[in-house]
C-alpha positions, -999 to +999 in steps of 0.1 A: +764+613+735+759+597+702+729+577+693+730+540+685+723+549+648+754+571+647+775+545+666+765+518+642+781+538+613+815+542+628+840+524+651+863+551+663+878+558+697+891+535+724+880+500+729+859+510+759+841+536+738+832+512+710+796+500+709+789+463+715+778+441+687+742+443+700+744+481+700+756+480+664+728+457+654+702+478+672+716+510+656+715+493+622+679+482+627+670+518+637+686+532+606+668+507+585+635+516+602+641+553+596+649+546+559+618+525+556+596+552+571+611+577+546+604+554+517+568+549+529+563+587+532+577+593+497+555+565+483+524+581+499+533+614+483+538+598+449+504+580+452+487+613+460+504+630+430+495+602+407+458+604+418+459+642+413+473+639+378+449+611+370+419+633+381+433+662+360+437+639+330+402+625+333+387+660+337+405+673+306+397+642+286+360+647+294+362+684+285+380+676+252+353+650+242+325+675+251+342+702+230+347+678+200+310+670+201+302+707+203+324+715+173+308+687+153+273+700+162+282+735+151+297+723+119+264+706+112+246+739+118+269+756+094+263+730+067+225+734+071+228+772+070+248+769+038+222+746+022+194+770+032+214+799+018+220+781-015+183+773-018+174+810-016+196+819-046 
């Protein structure tokens, strides 16, 4: 026995085996509902992935800013050490 969704896709067989117009409508609506559920599932997965990548980006952006400040501070220390070294000569 075929489901209404499958019957709504084809009209083969004898007249008595064909689905009624209401069966076709119901099968079509069921297929639309299935497709909508699949779209919603895919959308939820995409939202989760977007949030994950956004968290990764923000974390790495913060790490990058912290490291830039650290490098700038170390460059300042190097400059001070060079001045002290020049003063001893």
